[in-house]
C-alpha positions as MATLAB code, in Angstrom:
seq = 'MKKVKIILEMIKFEHTVFALPFAFLGAVLGSLMVEGTWPAIGEWVWITLAMVGARSAAMTMNRVIDARIDKRNPRTAGRAIPAGLISMNQSILFIAVSLLVLVTAAFQLNMLSVYLLPAAVFFLTFYSYTKRFTWLCHIFLGVTIAIAPLGGWVGATGTLRPEALLLFLAVAFWIAGFDVIYATQDKEHDDEEGIHSIPSRFGVPKALMAARLFHCISFLALLSLHFLSPLSWVYLAGVLIAGVVMTYEHSIVKPNDLSRVGVAFFPMNGVISFVMLFFTIGDMLL';
ca = [
      -7.506   11.680   22.531;
     -11.190   11.785   20.572;
      -9.404   13.738   18.082;
      -6.939   11.764   17.701;
      -9.516    8.860   17.301;
     -11.299   10.265   14.643;
      -8.283   11.051   12.493;
      -7.273    7.242   12.922;
     -10.982    6.194   11.708;
     -10.418    8.546    8.758;
      -7.443    7.347    7.853;
      -8.344    4.052    8.622;
      -5.512    2.869   10.166;
      -6.595   -0.533   10.525;
      -5.424   -0.378    6.882;
      -1.651   -0.366    7.931;
      -2.255   -4.100    7.460;
      -1.721   -4.040    3.716;
       1.645   -2.944    3.743;
       3.275   -3.287    7.122;
       3.825   -7.229    6.502;
       5.591   -6.435    3.403;
       7.550   -3.970    5.110;
       8.760   -6.696    7.482;
       9.354   -9.078    4.569;
      11.743   -6.631    2.898;
      13.237   -6.673    5.923;
      13.724  -10.051    6.574;
      14.632  -10.958    3.121;
      16.996   -8.281    3.205;
      18.678   -9.197    6.284;
      19.039  -13.060    5.767;
      20.308  -12.457    2.306;
      22.764   -9.456    2.624;
      23.589   -9.913    5.995;
      22.797  -13.864    6.882;
      20.963  -12.895    9.941;
      17.496  -11.776   11.357;
      16.706   -8.198   11.846;
      18.230   -6.748   14.805;
      15.011   -5.581   17.527;
      15.817   -2.203   16.884;
      15.084   -2.273   13.361;
      12.183   -4.084   13.803;
      10.588   -1.277   16.148;
      12.142    1.656   14.271;
      11.028    0.028   10.582;
       7.673   -0.159   12.461;
       7.746    3.476   13.817;
       8.980    4.745    9.903;
       5.752    2.152    7.912;
       3.409    4.043   10.430;
       4.283    7.610    9.997;
       4.654    7.125    6.499;
       1.539    5.842    6.139;
      -0.616    7.861    8.281;
       0.789   11.421    6.730;
       0.273    9.701    3.289;
      -3.321    9.043    4.377;
      -4.078   12.459    5.912;
      -2.330   14.189    3.072;
      -4.421   12.605    0.885;
      -8.056   13.526    2.879;
      -6.763   17.067    3.468;
      -5.997   17.208   -0.568;
      -9.540   15.631   -1.365;
     -11.456   17.120    1.017;
     -13.446   19.058   -1.499;
     -13.986   16.177   -3.650;
     -14.951   13.965   -1.188;
     -17.639   16.833    0.326;
     -18.938   16.235   -3.275;
     -19.020   12.596   -3.572;
     -22.204   10.642   -1.531;
     -19.486    8.285   -0.570;
     -17.283    9.998    1.070;
     -19.363   13.161    2.331;
     -19.361   11.723    6.089;
     -15.448   11.336    6.378;
     -14.082   13.518    9.228;
     -12.889   16.631    7.523;
     -16.111   17.465    4.972;
     -18.470   16.214    7.732;
     -16.433   19.031   10.298;
     -15.054   16.391   13.046;
     -11.861   17.448   12.534;
     -10.216   20.844   11.058;
      -7.671   21.442    8.563;
      -5.077   22.501   11.565;
      -5.667   19.896   13.216;
      -4.825   17.742   10.161;
      -1.957   18.846    9.463;
      -0.462   18.974   12.741;
      -1.215   15.292   12.454;
       1.083   14.816    9.156;
       3.532   16.870   10.647;
       4.113   14.938   13.696;
       3.750   11.309   11.631;
       6.362   13.036    9.008;
       8.110   13.703   12.029;
       8.150    9.848   13.194;
       9.066    9.039   10.119;
      12.596   10.899    9.894;
      13.259   10.374   13.380;
      12.987    6.224   12.490;
      14.986    6.947    8.919;
      17.896    8.664   10.878;
      17.895    5.682   13.487;
      18.013    3.026   10.687;
      20.750    3.987    8.195;
      22.221    6.942    5.810;
      20.799    5.165    2.960;
      17.148    5.048    4.281;
      17.661    8.839    4.800;
      18.925    9.443    1.582;
      15.943    8.288    0.059;
      13.618   10.229    2.504;
      12.571   13.140   -0.113;
      11.834   10.539   -3.121;
       9.352    8.647   -0.563;
       7.825   11.925    1.035;
       7.385   13.298   -2.572;
       5.127   10.253   -4.078;
       3.607   10.037   -0.722;
       2.331   13.585   -1.410;
       2.090   13.531   -5.249;
      -0.405   10.363   -5.723;
      -2.937   12.364   -3.998;
      -2.955   15.010   -7.050;
      -2.500   12.311   -9.862;
      -6.337   11.466  -10.304;
      -6.654   15.529  -11.045;
      -4.780   14.723  -14.456;
      -3.965   10.958  -15.113;
      -6.109    8.010  -15.123;
      -2.683    6.045  -13.731;
      -3.223    7.093  -10.754;
      -3.623    3.566   -9.480;
      -0.189    3.170  -10.825;
       1.168    6.004   -8.724;
      -0.815    5.036   -5.547;
       0.734    1.184   -5.875;
       4.318    2.509   -6.347;
       3.509    4.693   -3.098;
       2.602    1.783   -0.934;
       5.624   -0.462   -2.653;
       7.743    1.797   -0.890;
       6.933   -0.311    2.367;
       9.194   -3.529    1.194;
      12.105   -1.193   -0.453;
      11.834    0.788    3.023;
      12.210   -2.461    4.880;
      15.042   -3.667    2.991;
      16.935   -0.738    3.437;
      16.149    0.176    6.584;
      17.350   -3.587    7.471;
      20.589   -3.508    5.254;
      21.039   -0.566    3.803;
      21.340   -1.392    0.676;
      19.256   -2.184   -2.599;
      19.265   -5.079   -4.676;
      17.359   -6.547   -7.394;
      15.185   -9.057   -4.918;
      13.951   -5.867   -2.937;
      13.201   -4.130   -6.886;
      11.285   -7.427   -7.785;
       9.027   -7.069   -4.094;
       8.567   -3.891   -5.114;
       6.976   -4.789   -8.326;
       4.524   -7.299   -7.077;
       3.072   -4.954   -4.217;
       2.922   -1.894   -6.641;
       0.751   -3.900   -8.954;
      -1.219   -5.715   -6.698;
      -2.336   -2.677   -4.905;
      -2.971   -0.736   -8.386;
      -5.035   -4.064   -9.031;
      -7.399   -3.741   -5.842;
      -7.260   -0.072   -6.110;
      -8.474   -0.169   -9.852;
     -11.340   -2.708   -7.973;
     -11.825   -0.006   -5.133;
     -12.330    2.905   -7.852;
     -15.588    1.114   -9.849;
     -17.908    1.841   -7.051;
     -17.007    5.814   -7.843;
     -16.927    5.576  -11.533;
     -20.476    7.785  -12.177;
     -19.161   10.053   -9.626;
     -16.087   10.230  -10.938;
     -17.623   11.152  -14.566;
     -19.488   13.843  -13.330;
     -16.268   15.796  -11.298;
     -13.895   15.237  -13.986;
     -11.753   12.986  -11.861;
      -9.555   10.519  -13.717;
      -9.353    6.752  -13.027;
      -9.367    3.227  -15.217;
     -13.178    2.840  -14.366;
     -13.842    6.265  -15.569;
     -11.580    6.521  -18.456;
     -12.644    2.564  -19.825;
     -15.670    1.706  -18.235;
     -16.306   -0.695  -15.308;
     -15.673   -4.337  -17.527;
     -12.525   -2.901  -18.901;
     -11.535   -1.785  -15.669;
     -11.855   -5.149  -14.147;
     -10.149   -6.680  -16.841;
      -6.630   -4.418  -15.941;
      -7.079   -4.803  -12.449;
      -6.662   -8.604  -13.316;
      -3.853   -7.971  -15.945;
      -2.230   -5.984  -12.828;
      -2.903   -8.698  -10.764;
      -0.792  -11.153  -12.855;
       1.964   -9.052  -13.001;
       1.887   -9.379   -9.180;
       1.866  -12.796   -8.900;
       4.382  -13.160  -11.721;
       6.848  -11.306  -10.158;
       6.440  -13.291   -6.576;
       7.157  -16.084   -8.514;
       9.857  -14.753  -10.285;
      11.513  -14.183   -6.600;
      11.424  -17.490   -5.705;
      13.716  -18.531   -8.824;
      15.991  -15.469   -8.059;
      16.375  -16.099   -4.040;
      17.232  -18.816   -1.757;
      13.671  -19.204   -0.953;
      12.165  -22.801   -1.272;
       8.921  -24.298   -1.588;
       7.423  -23.198    1.311;
       7.525  -19.806    0.089;
       6.048  -21.125   -3.218;
       3.302  -22.506   -1.278;
       2.127  -18.460   -0.189;
       2.517  -17.123   -3.405;
       0.530  -19.761   -4.765;
      -2.334  -19.411   -2.151;
      -1.946  -16.021   -2.395;
      -3.137  -16.168   -6.164;
      -5.408  -17.965   -5.201;
      -6.766  -15.090   -3.486;
      -6.518  -12.519   -6.166;
      -8.555  -15.101   -8.235;
     -11.157  -15.439   -5.492;
     -11.248  -11.364   -5.225;
     -11.832  -11.178   -8.861;
     -14.592  -14.146   -8.968;
     -17.008  -12.256   -6.286;
     -17.017   -8.855   -8.420;
     -18.828   -8.541  -11.493;
     -19.410   -5.747  -13.701;
     -23.356   -5.723  -13.085;
     -22.627   -6.381   -9.427;
     -20.155   -4.549   -7.221;
     -21.791   -5.360   -4.150;
     -18.893   -6.951   -2.962;
     -16.338   -4.657   -3.661;
     -16.078   -4.144    0.242;
     -15.124   -7.725    0.514;
     -12.484   -7.833   -2.196;
     -10.877   -4.743   -1.132;
     -10.510   -5.230    2.847;
     -10.455   -8.873    3.977;
      -8.963  -10.355    1.321;
      -5.832   -8.470    0.760;
      -5.240   -8.252    4.462;
      -5.032  -11.885    4.029;
      -2.727  -12.114    1.137;
      -0.229   -9.423    2.874;
      -0.007  -12.024    6.144;
      -0.592  -14.928    3.909;
       3.218  -13.882    2.098;
       5.121  -12.927    5.709;
       4.431  -16.146    7.496;
       5.430  -18.557    4.553;
       8.505  -16.133    3.930;
       9.388  -16.297    8.018;
       8.245  -20.055    7.873;
      10.876  -20.557    4.527;
      13.753  -18.798    6.556;
      13.100  -20.810    9.619;
      13.902  -24.089    7.626;
];
């Protein structure tokens, strides 16, 4: 149990809060728009397990793949693998168990979920390598995590519709935006190590501008969903609140003052995901 606790801390298990509400949002929207009903209890359970398995596998693979890079970075040298708290074999075993949970959950949902598994697993693995050759790595991370709302929609309905793809776009650019902000902390180290990122390629000021652009795209995608679905003013209010939170997130991070990146990264983004889920469900209940 001690090793499991260390692994959960290593992968920041609590950060599942970023993606899980959007997976539920996709499930709720899909079920009500396609089938006219709420997701069944079993669907809630298996979608949750699929999300937990997918994120746990992805984050552990990221720590395994980046172990050498993390060891050379003062900010990440204390992580479990480079610090010797967890072995590679133990991490790989955890990855295998997490993927087994994901695969089992997909088979319990529907066959479209199963057919899409190879693409999902590819992105869960591939995005960790992208920082080695492209500064678009933030987009790849966004696409990977944006599989969550698609997975929720597909898991609950066995279908894909344009509304689900719009939700996918919103989450992809939301994640990419705050990942760019987070990466500003490592610009100097990335320059030294040849790690690709938007801050490393264009500098911190332009990186923060790119993050604002990504979040504008995310906001517009969420807003567009209001007009392409039966969602009412309640959902729209949630979108506006999310927009205000994004604006505040950018107001507290300056090119010459990155001391509040941690605040912008976790609390603010956790608020956005829960706000969107809360107001969407509230919309459906009215």
